[in-house]
N, C-alpha and C positions, 0 to 999 in steps of 0.2 A: 507321533511324537511331539509334545508340543515343544520350541524353541524357548531360551532363555533370555532373548532379550531383549534388553533395557526398551520404553514405549518411548520413541520416539515423540519428540515433539511437534505437529506440524506446522510448518513456513509459512509464514500470512501470504498472501497474495500482494502485487505489488498494490490493486485496487482496495482492497484492507486496509493497506498501510495508510495510503492516500484518503482514506474516511475515517479511518480509528483515530484520536488523536493519543491516546494509550500504547497505544501501538507501535502509534508515529516516534513518539518518545524513545519507544527501549529502541526499540532498530534503528533509526537513522539518526548519524551521529553526525550534527553539523557545530564547523564555527561558534556558531549564534545561533543555539535553540529558542522558536519562535513558540508566543504565547497563541493558549489552548484559540483565545479572541484569534488570534491572525492568522491559527490556521483555518476555524472553521469559514473565514475572510476569503480566503484561496478556492480559487478554481481545484476539481479534481485532475483536469489536466495542467494547473502549473504547480501541484504534489507529484504529481506521474515527470513534469521536468526537472523535480530539482531531484525524485529518487532516479531518474535518468546520468544525470550529474556525480550522483553517487552509486550505481548500480553498470551504467554502461548502453550503450543502445539497447540490446538487448530487450528493454523492457517493457515497449509498445508492443510488441512481439508475444510478450509470453501473457500479459494485462488482458483478463474478456476485454470485451468491447464495450460502455454502457450500453443503457437498453434504448430502446429506441423511443421517438416520441409515441409510438402509435403503443406500444407499448405499455407508457410509463400512464398513458390512458386509458388502459385496461382495464 
């Protein structure tokens, strides 16, 4: 028997937030929102630092590590 649970939206990962401007705008509320140009100019680590300030220290533990240089060349 199937349950009648509503479909849940999946929550984006911290890395998805740090790499997708639309998600960033939807989920990250700052006193002054960054422009898409500013967002693209920031490194992922800079954005993860901002997210850590918003959501706490567990952010780096919950975010998957970036691909290694060897994996990026493959």
